[in-house]
VOGU-3710 file (C-alpha; in Angstrom, 3 decimals, decimal comma):
1> mrhrsggrvg> -17,725/19,729/11,516  -16,785/22,554/9,126  -16,910/26,304/9,664  -17,122/28,774/6,799  -16,199/32,413/7,269  -17,411/35,378/5,277  -20,144/37,978/5,423  -21,423/39,162/8,762  -20,084/37,495/11,872  -22,802/35,403/13,481
11> eqqrqgiqrq> -23,137/35,370/17,231  -22,803/31,610/17,349  -19,557/31,661/15,355  -18,229/34,507/17,485  -18,894/32,540/20,667  -17,159/29,523/19,165  -14,004/31,498/18,474  -14,192/33,102/21,900  -14,288/29,646/23,507  -11,194/28,680/21,539
21> tngldavdff> -9,272/31,769/22,555  -10,298/31,529/26,194  -8,878/28,020/26,290  -5,402/29,079/25,213  -2,698/29,531/27,803  0,057/30,065/25,254  1,699/33,393/24,598  -0,987/34,501/22,176  -2,375/37,798/21,075  -5,931/36,841/22,033
31> nvltdpella> -5,054/36,584/25,730  -3,318/39,955/25,626  -5,166/42,146/23,169  -8,517/40,590/22,296  -11,261/43,107/21,758  -14,486/42,788/19,765  -12,972/44,570/16,763  -9,889/42,343/16,584  -12,060/39,267/17,082  -14,269/40,299/14,162
41> vteaylpehr> -11,232/40,863/11,935  -9,902/37,420/12,853  -13,235/35,771/12,048  -13,438/37,543/8,693  -10,145/35,965/7,608  -10,728/32,463/9,001  -10,691/29,797/6,274  -13,123/26,931/6,017  -11,905/24,394/8,545  -12,805/21,334/10,566
51> erlypptetl> -12,586/21,014/14,332  -9,016/19,698/14,568  -6,408/19,526/17,300  -4,908/22,671/15,767  -7,717/25,067/14,752  -6,603/28,274/12,975  -6,724/30,483/16,071  -4,596/28,130/18,168  -2,227/27,467/15,269  -1,616/31,193/14,840
61> smflkqvlee> -1,179/31,541/18,591  1,450/28,781/18,627  3,160/30,305/15,583  3,374/33,646/17,411  4,827/31,921/20,445  7,528/30,409/18,249  8,731/33,777/16,999  8,634/35,381/20,457  10,650/32,690/22,233  14,366/31,997/21,932
71> dgscqkavnd> 13,719/28,362/21,001  11,513/28,831/17,966  11,400/25,205/16,876  8,189/23,444/15,920  9,026/20,686/18,386  9,145/23,187/21,255  5,777/24,610/20,184  4,183/21,147/20,080  5,760/20,165/23,411  4,260/23,236/25,074
81> watrrardgl> 0,891/22,460/23,488  1,034/18,864/24,775  1,992/20,067/28,260  -0,996/22,420/28,389  -3,391/19,722/27,251  -2,047/17,255/29,817  -2,342/19,889/32,552  -5,975/20,499/31,581  -6,770/16,787/31,638  -6,989/16,419/27,852
91> svasvntgay> -5,524/13,574/25,832  -2,246/13,916/23,946  -2,060/11,427/21,090  1,382/12,402/19,811  4,076/15,037/20,070  5,156/14,651/16,451  5,268/17,976/14,617  3,664/16,812/11,347  0,067/17,778/12,196  1,121/21,187/13,513
101> crargrlpvd> 3,253/21,905/10,438  0,329/21,012/8,182  -1,913/23,310/10,250  0,594/26,160/9,747  0,482/25,466/6,022  -3,309/25,858/6,028  -3,170/29,297/7,658  -4,007/31,915/5,012  -1,272/34,513/4,704  -3,975/37,137/4,022
111> mvmgltrhva> -5,255/36,515/7,542  -1,858/37,259/9,095  -1,294/40,285/6,854  -4,759/41,630/7,646  -4,254/41,279/11,396  -0,819/42,929/11,192  -2,206/45,946/9,357  -5,266/46,081/11,600  -3,125/46,262/14,756  -1,035/49,004/13,126
121> dqlsrqaqpg> -4,135/50,978/12,163  -5,609/50,490/15,628  -2,475/51,823/17,300  -2,122/54,667/14,809  -5,671/55,821/15,549  -5,242/55,557/19,329  -1,817/57,214/19,515  -1,613/60,272/21,765  -1,522/63,634/19,933  1,507/64,643/22,022
131> wrwrgrkvkv> 3,559/61,848/20,455  3,406/63,507/17,027  5,854/65,963/15,478  4,303/69,435/15,374  0,884/67,788/15,352  1,685/65,725/12,246  2,189/62,005/11,799  5,744/61,129/10,758  6,452/57,837/9,039  9,812/56,309/8,180
141> vdgtgismpd> 10,743/53,940/5,355  13,772/51,707/4,910  14,771/48,325/3,542  16,810/45,338/4,665  17,778/41,818/3,614  16,323/38,534/4,911  18,035/35,141/4,548  16,336/31,731/4,431  17,123/28,020/4,007  18,920/26,959/0,843
151> trenqfcypq> 16,203/25,001/-0,980  15,476/24,812/-4,698  12,097/26,530/-4,280  13,533/29,384/-2,216  16,425/29,839/-4,654  13,992/30,109/-7,542  11,908/32,864/-5,918  14,671/34,627/-3,980  18,008/33,912/-5,728  21,213/34,183/-3,764
161> pssqaegvgf> 23,588/37,086/-4,536  25,574/36,623/-7,729  28,807/37,006/-5,746  28,167/33,647/-4,034  29,053/30,369/-5,717  26,266/27,940/-6,550  25,560/25,543/-3,707  27,287/27,528/-0,971  25,056/30,604/-0,713  21,621/31,235/0,714
171> plarltgvvc> 18,492/32,719/-0,847  18,107/36,396/-0,016  14,941/38,477/-0,009  14,545/42,242/0,214  12,133/43,639/2,788  10,912/47,242/2,703  8,804/48,572/5,554  6,994/51,750/6,604  7,126/52,452/10,347  5,315/55,003/12,509
181> lstgvlldaa> 7,951/57,233/14,108  5,898/57,892/17,258  5,000/54,324/18,223  7,395/52,164/16,202  4,532/50,067/14,826  5,046/48,654/11,325  2,310/50,057/9,070  3,042/47,995/5,962  5,768/45,887/4,386  6,656/44,354/1,037
191> igrssgkqss> 8,997/41,492/0,179  10,754/40,801/-3,106  13,952/39,560/-4,686  17,196/41,121/-3,556  18,204/41,903/-7,163  16,764/42,044/-10,655  14,182/44,152/-12,461  11,328/45,678/-10,466  12,805/44,378/-7,196  14,572/47,450/-5,816
201> eldlfrgmvg> 13,660/49,093/-2,532  11,942/51,914/-4,422  9,929/49,436/-6,491  8,657/47,771/-3,324  7,914/51,135/-1,719  5,703/52,248/-4,613  3,328/49,433/-3,738  2,974/50,732/-0,175  2,126/54,387/-0,783  -1,337/53,565/0,584
211> alsdgdvlla> 0,238/53,379/4,057  0,715/57,171/3,862  -2,098/59,682/4,215  -2,657/63,323/3,339  -0,761/65,465/5,860  1,865/62,862/6,752  5,610/63,503/6,742  7,933/60,811/5,372  11,504/60,416/6,620  13,869/58,505/4,323
221> dalyanywti> 17,509/58,119/3,414  19,202/59,461/0,279  17,850/56,657/-1,920  14,420/58,334/-1,884  15,733/61,774/-2,904  14,646/61,457/-6,529  12,111/63,339/-8,602  9,637/60,475/-9,196  9,287/59,390/-5,586  8,943/62,904/-4,194
231> amlqaagvdv> 6,534/64,033/-6,923  4,372/60,976/-6,314  4,258/61,682/-2,572  3,537/65,361/-3,109  0,541/64,428/-5,231  -0,739/62,371/-2,277  -0,330/65,333/0,109  2,715/63,844/1,850  5,744/65,966/2,757  9,246/64,485/2,541
241> vceqhgsrdt> 12,473/64,951/4,510  15,492/62,998/3,295  19,205/63,337/2,699  20,449/64,610/-0,643  21,386/61,907/-3,130  25,086/61,782/-3,947  24,468/62,009/-7,698  22,774/65,419/-7,434  24,827/68,621/-7,228  23,776/71,263/-4,704
251> dfrcgqslgr> 24,736/74,875/-5,487  23,473/77,320/-2,851  24,218/80,251/-5,167  21,182/79,242/-7,244  17,479/79,388/-6,508  15,587/81,412/-3,903  17,776/82,055/-0,876  16,150/81,435/2,528  19,258/81,946/4,623  22,801/80,691/4,916
261> rdhvvswpkp> 23,048/77,435/2,944  19,283/77,248/2,776  17,419/77,779/-0,492  14,502/76,641/-2,666  15,191/75,291/-6,147  13,181/73,645/-8,903  13,825/70,036/-9,879  12,862/69,465/-13,536  11,089/66,307/-14,606  13,609/63,848/-16,112
271> karpawmtpe> 13,281/63,421/-19,840  13,727/59,661/-19,696  10,585/57,754/-18,721  11,230/54,903/-16,238  10,422/51,386/-17,417  7,764/50,909/-14,723  5,821/54,002/-15,799  3,232/54,228/-18,568  3,273/57,180/-21,007  0,028/58,448/-19,482
281> qytafadqir> 1,553/58,424/-16,011  4,638/60,238/-17,272  2,520/62,986/-18,828  0,523/63,428/-15,609  3,614/64,391/-13,598  4,390/68,100/-13,219  7,200/69,531/-15,314  9,039/70,524/-12,139  8,766/70,395/-8,364  9,960/72,960/-5,824
291> mrevkvggri> 12,395/71,582/-3,265  14,145/73,100/-0,293  17,806/72,187/0,187  19,626/72,951/3,442  23,069/72,122/4,781  22,956/71,440/8,495  24,737/69,088/10,846  27,350/68,201/8,233  24,811/66,883/5,707  22,554/68,266/2,989
301> lvttllnprr> 18,845/67,643/3,498  16,105/68,039/0,899  12,492/68,587/1,848  9,129/69,760/0,595  8,685/71,817/3,809  9,538/75,136/2,178  8,727/77,677/4,931  11,870/78,399/7,033  9,872/80,237/9,688  7,529/77,340/10,339
311> vpkaelsrly> 10,288/74,715/10,077  13,792/76,114/10,700  16,666/74,090/9,348  17,794/73,186/12,880  14,392/71,592/13,379  14,832/69,657/10,136  18,157/68,372/11,418  16,618/67,185/14,688  13,780/65,501/12,822  16,070/63,737/10,369
321> arrwnieldl> 18,240/62,489/13,245  15,194/60,539/14,435  15,234/58,547/11,195  17,719/56,295/12,981  14,775/54,838/14,906  13,831/52,661/11,946  17,305/51,128/12,029  16,640/50,198/15,652  13,177/48,901/14,754  14,600/46,659/12,037
331> rnikttlgmd> 17,210/45,447/14,502  14,438/44,590/16,967  12,613/42,597/14,309  15,657/40,826/12,900  17,880/40,389/15,974  15,662/40,555/19,069  12,878/38,487/17,498  15,270/36,460/15,312  13,842/37,189/11,848  17,319/37,701/10,375
341> vlscrtpemv> 17,313/34,089/9,135  13,931/32,498/8,449  13,429/28,760/8,878  10,703/27,783/6,403  11,711/25,856/3,282  9,175/27,031/0,696  8,451/30,570/-0,570  4,821/30,368/0,533  5,783/29,484/4,106  8,645/32,010/4,057
351> rkelwvylla> 6,155/34,766/3,275  3,808/33,502/5,987  6,594/33,232/8,569  7,710/36,759/7,732  4,238/38,188/8,367  3,869/36,253/11,638  7,082/37,923/12,815  5,709/41,321/11,815  2,395/40,599/13,569  4,254/39,627/16,755
361> ynlirllmaq> 6,325/42,807/16,478  3,224/44,988/16,136  1,526/43,312/19,097  4,569/44,030/21,267  4,514/47,648/20,056  0,828/47,862/20,985  1,641/46,650/24,492  4,401/49,246/24,750  2,069/52,033/23,604  -0,557/51,029/26,174
371> aacnagvhpr> 2,094/50,944/28,906  3,477/54,338/27,812  0,013/55,865/27,789  -0,676/54,646/31,347  2,725/55,869/32,584  2,567/59,231/30,798  5,771/58,676/28,809  6,679/58,373/25,126  6,643/54,821/23,654  10,175/55,338/22,328
381> elsfkhtvqi> 11,393/55,640/25,934  10,491/51,990/26,660  12,627/48,943/25,942  11,413/46,585/23,212  13,494/43,637/24,425  12,345/44,111/28,016  8,735/44,108/26,837  9,235/40,867/24,889  10,928/39,166/27,832  8,417/40,175/30,469
391> avawlsqpnl> 5,409/39,507/28,202  6,621/35,982/27,414  7,320/35,258/31,078  4,097/36,865/32,299  1,684/35,408/29,794  3,042/31,882/30,090  1,524/31,842/33,586  -2,195/31,075/33,208  -3,146/32,655/36,534  -1,667/36,009/35,495
401> tgvkqellrl> -3,062/36,479/31,988  -6,015/38,522/33,220  -3,986/41,029/35,287  -3,113/43,222/32,329  -2,716/46,535/34,166  0,058/45,114/36,334  1,828/43,836/33,221  1,668/47,306/31,655  3,044/48,861/34,839  6,057/46,537/34,805
411> iaqlrvgnrp> 6,698/47,196/31,115  6,853/50,952/31,758  9,334/50,627/34,628  12,403/50,017/32,455  13,450/52,941/30,227  16,049/53,106/27,486  18,875/55,618/27,725  18,734/58,948/25,930  21,915/58,935/23,829  21,683/61,687/21,191
421> grieprarkr> 24,271/61,589/18,447  25,436/58,108/19,402  27,946/56,627/16,937  28,927/52,960/16,987  31,165/51,069/14,540  29,590/48,171/12,677  32,306/45,770/13,794  32,664/42,794/16,121  35,264/42,599/18,856  34,906/38,857/19,579
431> rpksypwlka> 36,667/36,799/16,921  34,844/33,895/15,253  36,071/30,317/15,502  38,750/29,432/12,990  36,701/27,079/10,839  37,201/27,383/7,069  34,387/28,641/4,864  32,278/26,032/3,103  33,225/26,552/-0,547  31,414/23,560/-2,073
441> prdqarqrls> 27,888/22,170/-1,705  27,503/20,249/1,549  26,866/16,922/-0,212  30,157/17,205/-2,061  31,953/18,128/1,163  30,532/15,016/2,854  31,701/12,807/-0,012  35,213/14,217/0,245  35,272/13,527/3,982  34,040/9,969/3,384
451> rrayrlaa> 36,714/9,273/0,767  39,371/10,734/3,035  38,246/8,612/5,984  38,214/5,501/3,761  41,804/6,142/2,605  42,996/6,672/6,187  41,306/3,432/7,309  42,910/1,497/4,449
//
């Protein structure tokens, strides 16, 4: 039997999906967060499929379980699936991973991307007004690197750094994301090569400007303190707060003085047109933009918030200090969830695996926001790792999946410490094992070991 999605969701199709989701006891987003709106979004993205052992909804659920658990292997996912079927009195033909891996390959990446953005939009709309900064939504942008298996296909799409010798490095992708400061939810993300033309963090960010709305405030590091990015955001009604770029001189004797080391200056439009910009786009930009530059807290900040009475420079310093939250969010995605090194061996599956991680991250953030709302606290006061651990443990018990309010109460019990101005060195105390670095392709290293063993035996 085949199902085709598209158009208006029929009641019969909706009931069919609901039966599938009700039958899942895995750690899946349907058991935690299903509502009619999310169900309709899921149905809209479902591909044409037959009734298989791994329908799209269960495949996505199992994929999510992989990224939430410490053992994220396909074999573990299939073993759990077989255990559930045996417990429910259903047959288990095989525990080989081939059928499940093929089912993951059939999942449309647009479905995962759409669900990720839908959860983010849902949380953004439901966020408490008191979580905002001066009544405005603040969003943060930053980039990071993602490693993956060393295959020919991955190397072609995401080449390894030029500093690494051929055969001993790993493909590296660049990920740029926009995060909501209040809730920590990831609003949008883009992936590209780690080097080369049109693959910089700013290039990826330009494709995500739609994640920002009129009236938003964007927090960013010094990379974003350039004329083109700020002028583009100003045209969209978005204010910017970022650190001054090291290549730009700041002279507080110039411009309109607003106070001690606080002034407004004009940034002229650069005469050189960037390669990514058309002549028509270049002409449309203003000849200059007015920027406020302040020195506070040992750093120079630049912003489009020009009124010192409405936003004193001390307030700008406190706001910019909260930019560090995106560093913690990226650490939660890469270290807590384990996305630092992906496991898929083709670029298509790498992209899909990446978005499944981001969907899982957003679903955890949605749980945290619901728990914070019930407890009357800010979502940033709750522990991400604690939420992952207790959600995985709680939802793996089929008799507890319906007691959601108790789950939210337990999530809100553990708070993170308030450590303003915390400084930690990026260094490890525990020394690694004294194995030499692999400086030749693994096949060549094996051959050398074989020849050496043969000589010793002779």
